[in-house]
C-alpha positions in Angstrom: 59.3 48.8 -21.3 56.4 49.1 -18.8 54.9 52.1 -20.7 55.1 50.2 -24.0 53.5 47.1 -22.3 50.6 49.4 -21.0 50.0 50.9 -24.4 49.9 47.4 -25.9 47.4 46.2 -23.3 45.2 49.4 -23.8 45.2 48.7 -27.6 44.2 45.2 -27.0 41.3 46.3 -24.8 40.1 48.8 -27.4 40.2 46.2 -30.1 38.2 43.8 -27.8 35.6 46.5 -27.1 35.2 47.3 -30.8 34.8 43.6 -31.6 32.1 43.1 -28.9 30.3 46.3 -30.1 30.3 45.2 -33.7 29.1 41.7 -32.7 26.3 43.3 -30.5 25.3 45.6 -33.4 25.1 42.6 -35.8 23.0 40.6 -33.4 20.8 43.5 -32.3 19.1 43.6 -35.6 17.7 40.0 -35.1 15.5 39.5 -32.0 14.3 36.1 -31.0 11.5 34.9 -28.6 9.8 31.6 -27.9 6.3 31.0 -26.6 4.0 27.9 -26.2 1.0 27.7 -28.5 -2.6 28.2 -27.5 -1.8 31.5 -25.7 -4.8 33.8 -25.4 -5.1 37.2 -27.1 -2.9 39.9 -25.5 -0.5 37.4 -23.9 3.0 38.7 -23.2 5.7 37.6 -25.8 8.7 39.8 -25.0 9.8 43.2 -23.9 10.4 44.6 -27.4 11.0 48.2 -26.2 13.9 47.0 -24.0 15.3 44.9 -26.8 15.2 47.9 -29.2 16.9 50.1 -26.6 13.8 52.3 -26.3 11.5 53.5 -23.6 7.9 52.2 -23.9 6.6 55.8 -24.6 9.1 56.0 -27.5 7.3 53.3 -29.5 4.6 55.7 -30.6 6.8 58.8 -30.8 9.4 57.1 -33.1 6.7 55.4 -35.3 7.7 51.8 -34.3 5.4 49.3 -36.0 5.3 45.8 -37.4 5.7 45.4 -41.1 4.9 42.1 -42.8 3.1 40.8 -45.8 0.8 38.0 -46.6 -1.4 36.4 -43.9 -2.8 38.2 -40.8 -0.1 39.1 -38.4 -0.5 37.0 -35.1 1.4 39.5 -33.0 1.0 43.2 -32.1 2.8 46.0 -30.2 1.5 47.2 -26.8 2.5 50.9 -26.8 1.7 51.3 -23.1 3.9 48.6 -21.7 6.4 48.5 -24.6 5.9 44.7 -25.0 5.2 42.4 -27.9 1.9 40.6 -27.3 -0.3 38.0 -29.2 -3.0 39.5 -31.5 -5.1 36.4 -31.2 -5.1 32.7 -30.1 -1.8 31.1 -31.3 -2.3 27.7 -32.9 1.0 26.1 -33.9 -0.7 23.6 -36.2 -2.4 26.4 -38.1 0.8 28.4 -38.5 3.3 25.7 -39.3 1.4 22.4 -39.9 3.8 19.5 -39.4 7.1 21.4 -39.4 9.4 20.3 -36.6 10.2 23.9 -35.8 7.6 26.6 -36.0 9.2 29.9 -36.6 7.2 33.1 -37.2 9.3 35.9 -38.7 8.5 39.5 -39.3 10.2 42.9 -39.2 9.9 45.9 -36.9 10.4 49.3 -38.4 11.7 52.3 -36.4 10.3 54.8 -38.8 12.1 58.0 -37.6 15.5 56.3 -38.2 14.2 54.2 -41.1 15.8 51.1 -39.5 14.4 47.6 -39.6 14.8 44.9 -37.0 14.1 41.2 -37.7 12.0 39.4 -35.1 11.8 35.6 -35.0 9.4 33.9 -32.6 9.4 30.1 -32.1 6.0 28.6 -31.2 6.6 25.6 -29.0 4.1 22.7 -29.5 1.9 21.5 -26.6 0.0 18.2 -26.6 -3.4 19.7 -27.6 -4.3 17.2 -30.3 -5.1 13.5 -30.0 -4.2 10.9 -32.6 -7.1 10.4 -35.0 -8.0 7.8 -37.6 -9.5 8.9 -40.9 -12.6 6.6 -40.2 -14.1 5.3 -37.0 -14.8 1.9 -38.5 -12.7 -0.3 -40.8 -13.8 -3.5 -42.7 -11.0 -6.0 -43.4 -11.8 -9.0 -45.6 -9.6 -12.1 -45.4 -9.9 -15.5 -47.1 -10.0 -18.4 -44.8 -7.1 -20.2 -46.6 -4.6 -17.4 -45.9 -1.5 -18.8 -44.2 -0.4 -17.6 -40.8 2.1 -14.7 -41.0 0.2 -12.9 -43.7 0.2 -9.1 -43.1 -2.7 -6.8 -43.8 -1.9 -3.0 -43.9 -4.1 -0.9 -41.6 -4.8 2.8 -41.8 -2.5 5.0 -39.8 -3.6 7.7 -37.4 -2.7 11.4 -37.8 -1.6 13.6 -35.0 -0.9 17.3 -36.0 1.4 17.7 -33.0 5.2 17.2 -33.4 8.0 15.7 -31.4 7.0 13.7 -28.4 3.5 15.0 -28.6 3.0 13.3 -32.0 1.9 9.7 -32.7 4.2 7.2 -30.9 2.7 3.8 -30.8 -0.3 1.5 -31.7 -2.1 -1.1 -29.6 -4.4 -4.0 -30.7 -7.1 -5.4 -28.5 -6.5 -8.9 -27.2 -7.5 -11.8 -29.5 -6.2 -15.3 -30.4 -5.9 -14.9 -34.2 -4.2 -11.6 -34.8 -1.2 -9.5 -33.6 0.0 -6.0 -34.5 3.2 -5.0 -36.2 4.3 -1.4 -36.4 6.4 -0.2 -39.4 8.1 3.1 -40.1 8.3 4.9 -43.4 11.4 6.7 -44.7 9.8 9.9 -43.5 9.6 8.5 -40.0 5.8 8.1 -40.0 4.7 4.9 -38.2 1.9 2.8 -39.7 0.3 -0.5 -38.3 -0.1 -3.9 -40.0 -2.4 -6.7 -38.9 -0.5 -10.0 -38.7 -2.4 -13.3 -38.9 -1.1 -15.6 -36.1 -3.5 -18.6 -36.4 -5.3 -19.9 -39.4 -8.9 -18.8 -39.9 -12.0 -20.9 -40.2 -15.0 -19.1 -41.6 -17.3 -21.9 -40.4 -16.0 -21.4 -36.8 -16.0 -17.6 -36.8 -17.0 -15.6 -39.8 -16.4 -12.1 -38.3 -13.7 -10.9 -35.9 -14.1 -7.6 -34.0 -10.9 -5.8 -33.0 -10.0 -2.3 -31.6 -6.9 -0.5 -32.8 -5.6 2.3 -30.5 -3.1 5.0 -31.5 -1.1 6.7 -28.6 1.0 9.8 -28.5 3.8 10.6 -26.0 2.5 13.8 -24.6 1.6 14.8 -21.0 -1.3 14.1 -20.5 -1.3 11.1 -22.8 -3.9 11.3 -25.7 -5.2 8.5 -27.9 -7.6 7.6 -30.7 -9.3 4.4 -31.7 -10.8 2.6 -34.8 -13.1 -0.4 -34.8 -11.9 -3.2 -37.1 -14.3 -5.8 -38.4 -12.5 -8.8 -40.0 -14.7 -10.7 -42.4 -13.5 -14.2 -43.3 -14.1 -15.1 -47.0 -13.9 -18.3 -48.9 -10.7 -19.1 -50.8 -9.1 -16.5 -53.0 -5.4 -17.3 -53.1 -4.0 -14.4 -55.3 -3.9 -10.8 -54.4 -3.7 -7.9 -56.9 -0.3 -6.7 -57.8 0.5 -3.1 -59.1 2.8 -2.7 -62.1 4.9 -0.3 -60.0 5.1 0.2 -56.3 5.6 3.9 -56.7 4.3 6.2 -59.5 5.8 9.6 -60.1 4.5 12.4 -62.3 5.5 16.1 -62.7 2.7 18.5 -63.8 2.5 22.3 -64.3 0.4 24.2 -61.9 -1.7 25.7 -64.8 -2.8 22.3 -66.0 -6.5 22.6 -66.8 -9.2 20.9 -64.7 -10.2 17.5 -66.2 -6.7 16.7 -67.5 -5.4 13.2 -67.0 -2.4 12.9 -64.7 -1.6 9.2 -65.0 -3.1 5.7 -64.8 -2.2 3.1 -62.2 -2.5 -0.6 -63.1 -2.9 -3.7 -60.9 -3.4 -7.3 -62.0 -4.9 -10.4 -60.3 -4.1 -13.9 -61.5 -7.4 -15.2 -60.2 -10.4 -15.6 -62.5 -13.9 -14.4 -62.3 -15.0 -12.2 -59.4 -11.7 -12.9 -57.6 -9.7 -11.5 -60.4 -11.7 -8.3 -60.9 -9.7 -5.3 -59.5 -11.2 -2.0 -58.3 -9.2 1.1 -57.3 -9.7 3.6 -54.5 -7.8 6.2 -52.5 -6.6 4.5 -49.4 -5.2 7.5 -47.6 -6.0 11.0 -48.8 -6.8 14.2 -46.7 -10.1 15.9 -47.5 -8.4 18.9 -49.1 -6.6 16.6 -51.5 -9.6 14.4 -52.1 -11.4 17.2 -53.8 -8.4 17.9 -56.2 -8.1 14.5 -57.7 -10.6 12.0 -59.3 -9.9 8.2 -59.5 -11.7 6.0 -61.9 -12.3 2.9 -59.8 -12.4 0.5 -62.8 -9.6 1.9 -65.0 -7.2 3.4 -62.4 -7.1 6.7 -64.3 -6.4 9.8 -62.1 -7.7 13.2 -63.4 -7.5 16.7 -62.0 -10.8 18.0 -60.5 -9.6 21.3 -59.1 -6.9 23.9 -60.1 -3.4 23.4 -58.7 -1.5 26.2 -57.1 2.2 25.7 -56.6 2.3 28.5 -54.1 -0.3 26.6 -52.0 1.1 23.1 -52.3 4.0 21.9 -54.4 3.9 18.1 -53.7 1.2 15.5 -53.2 1.7 11.9 -51.9 -1.3 9.7 -52.7 -1.8 6.0 -51.7 -3.9 3.9 -54.1 -5.5 0.7 -53.0 -6.4 -2.1 -55.5 -8.9 -4.8 -54.3 -10.1 -7.9 -56.0 -13.4 -9.7 -55.6 -11.9 -11.9 -53.0 -11.0 -9.0 -50.6 -7.3 -9.2 -51.4 -5.6 -5.8 -51.3 -2.6 -4.2 -52.7 -1.3 -0.6 -52.3 0.9 1.7 -54.4 2.1 5.3 -54.0 1.5 8.1 -56.4 3.9 11.0 -56.0 2.7 14.2 -57.8 5.2 17.1 -58.1 3.7 20.5 -59.1 6.0 22.7 -61.1 5.8 26.4 -60.9 4.8 28.7 -63.7 5.1 32.4 -63.8 1.4 33.2 -62.9 1.9 35.8 -60.2 2.9 39.4 -60.8 5.2 41.0 -58.3 3.7 43.0 -55.4 5.0 46.3 -54.3 4.1 47.8 -50.9 5.0 51.3 -49.9 6.0 50.8 -46.3 6.9 54.5 -45.6 6.7 57.6 -47.7 8.4 60.9 -46.6 6.6 63.6 -48.4 7.0 66.6 -48.7 10.8 66.6 -48.9 12.7 69.9 -48.5 14.6 70.9 -51.6 17.9 71.2 -49.8 17.9 67.6 -48.5 21.3 66.1 -48.8 22.1 63.4 -51.4 21.1 60.0 -50.2 18.0 61.2 -48.3 15.4 58.5 -48.0 12.2 59.2 -49.8 10.3 55.9 -49.5 10.8 52.4 -48.1 9.3 49.8 -50.5 8.7 46.0 -50.0 8.6 43.8 -53.1 7.4 40.2 -53.2 6.5 37.5 -55.8 4.5 34.4 -54.8 6.3 32.4 -57.5 9.5 30.5 -56.8 12.9 30.2 -58.4 13.7 32.5 -61.3 9.9 33.3 -61.5 10.1 34.8 -58.0 13.3 36.8 -58.6 12.2 40.5 -58.6 14.1 43.5 -59.8 12.9 47.1 -59.2 13.4 50.2 -61.3 12.1 53.8 -61.6 11.0 55.2 -64.9 12.0 58.6 -66.3 14.9 60.9 -65.8 14.4 61.5 -62.1 16.9 62.6 -59.5 16.3 59.4 -57.5 17.6 55.9 -57.3 16.7 52.6 -55.7 19.0 50.9 -53.2 18.6 47.4 -51.9 17.9 47.1 -48.2 17.5 43.9 -46.1 15.3 41.0 -47.2 13.0 42.2 -50.0 13.1 45.9 -49.1 14.2 48.8 -51.3 15.0 52.4 -50.3 14.3 55.2 -52.8 16.9 57.9 -52.2 17.9 61.1 -53.8 21.1 61.1 -56.0 20.8 64.6 -57.5 20.0 68.0 -55.9 16.4 69.1 -55.9 15.1 72.5 -56.9 11.5 73.3 -56.1 11.5 76.4 -58.4 12.2 74.0 -61.4 10.1 71.0 -60.3 7.7 71.3 -57.4 6.5 67.7 -57.4 7.5 64.4 -58.9 5.2 61.7 -60.1 7.2 58.6 -59.4 6.6 55.2 -61.0 8.3 52.1 -59.5 8.3 49.1 -61.7 8.8 45.6 -60.3 9.7 42.9 -62.8 10.1 39.2 -62.1 12.5 36.8 -63.9 9.9 34.6 -65.5 9.3 33.9 -69.2 7.5 35.9 -70.2 8.3 38.3 -67.3 5.4 39.9 -65.4 5.6 43.4 -63.9 3.7 45.7 -61.6 3.8 49.5 -61.5 3.3 51.5 -58.3 2.7 55.2 -58.6 3.0 57.9 -55.9 3.7 61.6 -55.8 6.6 63.4 -54.0 6.0 67.0 -53.1 9.2 69.2 -52.8 9.0 71.7 -49.9 10.4 75.2 -50.5 13.3 76.8 -48.7 14.4 80.5 -49.1 17.2 79.9 -51.6 16.4 82.6 -54.2 16.9 86.4 -53.8 14.3 88.8 -55.2 15.1 90.2 -58.7 13.9 93.4 -60.3 12.3 93.4 -63.7 15.0 95.9 -64.9 18.6 96.6 -64.0 17.9 100.4 -63.7 14.8 102.6 -63.9 14.3 106.1 -65.2 11.3 108.3 -64.5 10.3 112.0 -64.9 8.1 113.9 -62.6 6.9 117.5 -62.8 8.2 120.1 -60.4 6.1 121.6 -57.6 4.6 118.2 -57.0 2.6 117.8 -53.8 4.3 116.2 -50.8 3.4 112.5 -50.5 2.6 112.1 -54.2 3.3 108.7 -55.8 6.1 109.2 -58.3 7.1 105.7 -59.4 6.7 102.0 -58.8 9.2 99.2 -58.9 8.5 95.5 -58.9 10.7 92.6 -57.8 9.8 88.9 -58.0 11.0 86.0 -55.9 10.5 82.4 -57.4 10.2 80.9 -53.9 6.7 80.2 -52.5 4.5 81.5 -49.7 6.4 83.4 -47.0 9.8 82.9 -48.8 8.4 84.8 -51.8 7.2 87.8 -49.9 9.3 90.8 -51.0 10.0 93.8 -48.7 11.2 97.0 -50.4 13.6 99.5 -48.9 15.9 102.4 -50.1 19.6 102.2 -49.9 20.7 105.0 -47.7 22.5 107.8 -49.7 22.9 111.6 -49.5 21.8 114.3 -52.0 23.4 117.8 -51.5 24.2 117.0 -47.9 20.7 115.7 -47.1 19.8 112.0 -46.6 17.9 110.4 -49.5 15.2 109.3 -47.1 14.3 113.0 -46.6 13.5 113.2 -50.3 11.8 109.9 -51.2 10.2 107.1 -49.3 9.1 103.6 -50.5 6.2 101.4 -49.5 7.8 98.3 -48.2 5.0 96.0 -49.4 4.1 97.5 -52.8 7.3 99.1 -54.0 5.6 102.5 -54.7 7.9 105.5 -54.4 6.6 108.7 -52.8 8.0 112.2 -52.8 8.5 113.6 -49.3 9.3 117.1 -50.7 8.0 119.4 -53.4 10.8 119.4 -56.1 11.8 122.7 -57.8 12.9 122.4 -61.4 14.5 125.9 -61.5 16.7 125.4 -58.4 18.4 122.2 -59.6 22.2 122.1 -59.2 23.3 122.3 -62.0 20.1 123.2 -63.8 19.1 120.6 -66.3 16.0 120.2 -68.5 14.3 117.6 -70.4 11.0 117.1 -72.2 8.6 114.2 -71.7 5.1 113.4 -72.8 2.9 112.1 -69.9 -0.7 110.9 -70.1 -2.3 110.8 -66.7 -5.5 108.8 -66.1 -7.2 109.3 -62.8 -8.7 106.1 -61.5 -11.7 106.2 -59.3 -11.5 105.2 -55.7 -14.5 104.6 -53.5 -14.1 107.9 -51.6 -17.7 109.1 -51.9 -20.5 107.7 -49.8 -23.9 107.4 -51.5 -25.9 110.7 -51.3 -29.6 110.4 -50.7 -31.6 112.8 -53.0 -35.1 111.8 -51.9 -36.6 112.0 -49.5 -34.7 115.2 -48.5 -34.5 115.9 -44.8 -36.4 119.0 -43.6 -34.2 121.9 -42.4 -35.6 121.5 -38.8 -34.0 118.1 -38.4 -37.2 116.1 -38.4 -38.0 113.2 -40.7 -40.3 113.5 -43.7 -43.7 111.9 -43.5 -45.1 109.6 -46.3 -48.8 109.0 -46.4 -50.3 105.6 -47.3 -53.9 104.5 -47.2 -54.9 102.0 -44.6 -56.6 99.9 -47.3 -53.3 99.5 -49.2 -52.8 95.9 -50.6 -49.5 94.0 -50.4 -47.1 95.5 -53.0 -48.5 99.0 -52.7 -45.8 101.6 -53.6 -45.4 103.8 -50.5 -42.4 105.9 -51.6 -39.1 105.5 -53.3 -35.6 106.2 -51.9 -33.4 107.9 -54.6 -29.7 108.1 -54.1 -26.6 108.7 -56.2 -22.9 108.1 -55.8 -20.3 110.5 -57.3 -17.9 107.6 -57.9 -18.0 105.6 -61.0 -18.1 102.0 -62.1 -18.6 99.4 -59.5 -18.0 102.0 -56.8 -21.2 103.7 -57.9 -23.4 100.6 -58.0 -26.0 101.0 -55.2 -28.2 98.5 -53.3 -31.0 99.3 -50.9 -32.1 97.4 -47.8 -34.4 97.8 -44.9 -32.1 98.3 -41.9 -34.7 98.8 -39.2 -38.5 99.0 -38.8 -40.7 99.8 -35.8 -42.8 96.8 -36.8 -41.0 94.2 -39.0 -42.8 92.5 -41.8 -45.0 95.4 -43.0 -42.7 96.9 -45.5 -40.1 95.6 -48.1 -37.4 97.6 -49.9 -36.4 96.8 -53.5 -32.7 95.8 -53.6 -31.9 97.8 -56.7 -34.8 100.2 -57.1 -35.1 101.6 -53.6 -38.9 101.3 -53.8 -40.6 101.0 -50.4 -43.7 98.8 -50.8 -46.1 97.1 -48.4 -45.3 93.5 -47.7 -48.8 92.7 -46.2 -52.1 94.3 -45.5 -52.3 96.6 -42.5 -53.9 95.0 -39.4 -56.0 96.7 -36.7 -53.3 96.1 -34.1 -50.6 97.9 -36.2 -49.7 101.4 -35.2 -50.9 104.3 -37.5 -47.4 105.7 -37.7 -44.4 103.6 -38.7 -40.7 104.5 -38.7 -38.3 102.9 -41.2 -34.5 103.2 -41.6 -33.3 102.4 -45.1 -29.6 101.9 -45.8 -28.0 102.6 -49.2 -24.7 100.9 -49.8 -22.3 101.0 -52.8 -20.1 98.1 -54.1 -16.7 99.6 -53.5 -13.9 98.2 -51.5 -14.4 99.0 -48.7 -18.2 99.6 -49.2 -19.6 103.0 -48.1 -23.2 103.5 -47.0 -25.8 106.1 -46.0 -29.1 105.9 -44.2 -32.4 107.7 -44.3 -35.2 107.6 -41.8 -38.8 107.5 -43.2 -42.0 108.0 -41.3 -45.1 106.4 -42.9 -48.5 107.5 -41.7 -51.5 105.5 -42.5 -54.3 107.7 -43.9 -57.9 106.9 -43.4 -60.5 107.8 -46.2 -61.7 111.3 -45.8 -65.1 112.9 -46.6 -65.5 114.9 -49.8 -63.7 118.3 -49.9 -65.6 121.5 -49.0 -66.1 124.3 -51.5 -63.5 126.4 -49.6 -60.9 123.7 -50.0 -61.6 123.6 -53.8 -61.1 127.3 -54.0 -57.8 127.2 -52.2 -56.6 124.5 -54.6 -57.5 126.7 -57.5 -55.4 129.6 -56.2 -52.4 127.3 -55.7 -52.7 126.0 -59.3 -52.8 129.6 -60.6 -49.8 130.6 -58.5 -47.7 127.7 -59.7 -48.6 128.4 -63.4 -47.6 132.1 -63.0 -44.2 131.2 -61.4 -43.6 128.7 -64.2 -44.3 131.4 -66.9 -41.9 133.9 -65.3 -39.2 131.3 -65.1 -39.7 130.4 -68.8 -39.5 134.0 -69.8 -36.2 134.4 -67.9 -34.7 131.4 -69.6 -35.7 132.8 -73.0 -34.1 136.2 -72.3 -31.0 134.6 -71.0 -30.7 132.5 -74.2 -31.2 135.6 -76.4 -28.4 137.4 -74.6 -26.1 134.5 -75.0 -26.8 134.2 -78.8 -26.2 138.0 -79.2 -22.8 137.8 -77.5 -21.9 134.8 -79.7 -22.9 136.7 -82.8 -20.8 139.7 -81.9 -17.7 137.5 -81.4 -18.2 136.0 -84.8 -18.3 139.5 -86.4 -15.1 140.5 -84.7 -13.3 137.4 -85.9 -14.5 138.0 -89.5 -13.1 141.6 -89.5 -9.7 140.3 -90.6 -6.1 140.5 -89.4 -6.3 144.2 -88.6 -7.4 143.3 -85.1 -5.1 140.2 -84.8 -2.2 142.1 -83.3 -4.2 144.1 -80.9 -4.3 142.7 -77.4 -7.6 141.5 -76.1 -7.4 144.1 -73.3 -8.0 146.9 -75.9 -11.5 145.6 -76.3 -12.1 144.4 -72.8 -11.3 146.6 -69.8 -8.9 145.7 -67.1 -11.8 145.1 -64.8 -13.4 142.8 -67.3 -10.2 140.7 -67.7 -9.8 140.5 -64.0 -13.4 139.5 -63.6 -12.8 136.9 -66.4 -9.8 135.5 -64.7 -11.6 135.4 -61.4 -14.5 133.6 -63.0 -12.2 130.7 -64.1 -10.0 131.0 -61.0 -6.7 130.5 -63.0 -3.5 132.3 -61.9 -1.1 133.0 -64.8 2.5 134.2 -64.5 4.4 135.1 -67.7 8.1 135.8 -68.0 10.5 136.2 -70.9 12.3 133.0 -69.9 10.5 129.8 -70.7 11.7 128.3 -67.5 9.9 131.0 -65.6 6.5 130.5 -67.2 4.0 128.4 -65.2 0.3 127.9 -64.7 -1.1 127.2 -61.3 -4.6 125.6 -61.1 -5.9 126.2 -57.6 -9.2 124.8 -56.3 -12.1 125.8 -58.5 -14.0 129.0 -57.6 -17.7 128.4 -58.2 -18.7 132.0 -57.6 -20.6 133.3 -60.7 -19.1 136.7 -61.8 -20.9 138.6 -64.4 -18.9 141.1 -66.6 -20.8 144.3 -66.5 -21.4 146.3 -69.7 -19.7 149.3 -68.1 -16.4 147.4 -67.5 -16.4 146.4 -71.1 -16.6 150.0 -72.1 -13.6 151.3 -70.2 -10.7 152.5 -72.2 -7.8 151.5 -69.8 -5.9 148.8 -71.5 -4.1 145.9 -69.8 -0.5 147.0 -70.3 1.8 144.4 -71.6 5.5 145.1 -72.4 7.0 144.3 -75.8 9.3 141.7 -74.4 6.4 139.7 -73.1 5.7 138.2 -76.5 5.8 134.5 -76.3 8.4 132.4 -78.2 7.1 129.9 -80.7 7.8 127.0 -78.3 5.9 128.7 -75.4 2.7 129.5 -77.2 0.1 129.9 -74.4 -2.8 127.5 -74.1 -6.1 129.2 -73.4 -8.9 126.9 -71.9 -12.6 127.9 -72.1 
């Protein structure tokens, strides 16, 4: 029994703790403070970090901020102290006007948890305003025959404070004719009335001066006064009377300016001037005075400014009717402004979480939206929706907040970004709507494996391939992005004839290019297999040759060449030209020239594409007579290769006319050059004649018919001649009866010129070839010349 009782007590304690925890959780979302008005900027309101269960430093780290709409927020967060402070001077009357309780509400967003906390601050009134009359002076006109006990309404004072700090009482200065009566309206507002205690005599005293004082109940006590001048008139025994004591009218807020609202009417049974009634506003704030216009003669009230339901929905106006004898009558005009659907909904993106990873779980928050419509009733009821077939949905949060969350899985490879349009529509007729657009980027994760372009690959390679030769290339693609799409290639380990596959073939892990690590032998396959394939090989140029400078050529002794230029050379004078070639082709062979170094900069310039070295300015006396230049030649390959040449330019002064001996020497040189040219020309002619004769003999042999077709070429050309011919072209040929054994090896070219002597052509020793060396039809030899 004791054990059962203990379990019952423990269960009760657990239920109590859960109840307190849930109650605390419900109340923790609403934080309340109270402060007096007129606090300076930066004044402490409350320890918001403590009430949120956070440290002060966490306010900035967790993205805690105030979210509100509409007017300027009067409060701010102090991230250093973790407290809520005033953002400016707090004036209760400006915030809440005449409301008995002044409550300022807003929300605080903890962004990393996407959690909102409601904050409600009550601003407590202080007695910072004195009662005030609308005018400092007031004229009251009374007929002398008015009976005692007659009451005359006086203007009431206004005090924007509330409670005990508001208007409490009135006092009238001491006099023998009048007393003061204080009345209260249904709304609780107190207004004074002047009561005639003794009959008046205009001949005894035509004007009475009184002081009316309005007092509040604050501490310290504040007051306001108005000077009343009572003028006594002759007899007018009838006061104006309104047809209604209270006029009511309902108008739409979009009523045009100048439209008539209503007409008030008062009548006076007196005749003449005493029966003429004029109308005026008796009590109307300045802001309302500008909105309405009263015809003083007809009592017609018109609209002089646009109405706005969202600004003010109700007006209470007091109209005064006065006859010519100073009798007064008052009536109220109550104007109710009806709302029309003239405001479109407003959508504010409070938070946007972009980019969003594609593997985010369903229900992940994308954005926090706030919607609001300044209209009221059905016109202010707003519904939100998103357009298009999107994997998102809107969920209602607290107050007027919506959360945009995912409800389908995202796939960046299918859609990498979404253009989202949120439409807010109110319930008015016709409805108004607002669209808000924003973009959500989907972040990639590595959720796709690489895929090859083919399931299997086949390739053929010739035997005796050099080691390290590229034999094939495979390509795999990954639809992911950036680092997730980077593909690394590798070979699956296997064995071939007892040896690992990696000893035969390797693969470039970045490009997928396969390389042969061995030289493969077609004849020694196991078992031997064969196949035929047609292969076209195109050799692409690589930038493997640096530019080669042809001119100026360097002297054999290692010194630099000397170029001469006259000292009188003008700017632009061509001194020399650097000529270079590049054995590569295409862009790899495009050359550009530039001056890399000069002993005195500014004298020479080098053409970018021509290589011409020209003077950039005239030579000065201070310039050295010998200048050294370094010209660089660079191609446009990747990476670019370059070469340099050093030029020496010597400035030449004008010389005296040449002597007769120099002229004779020049003549000898010209004759020698001409003789050498003639000998060279004769040698070329003889060489051409020999070539033509040899070609003519070969044509004659071919025309002699098939009688010589079956005779081997070695019967006409000696063995030495054939050997010399083969050495000339540097080809090594091996012929066997089996087609698998026939092969041609092309070693490196031998550029030695070998001439076949006439004696070797006359030798009778034939090149012996056996009968079984005749080629089959499919192995017909190919002879290259």
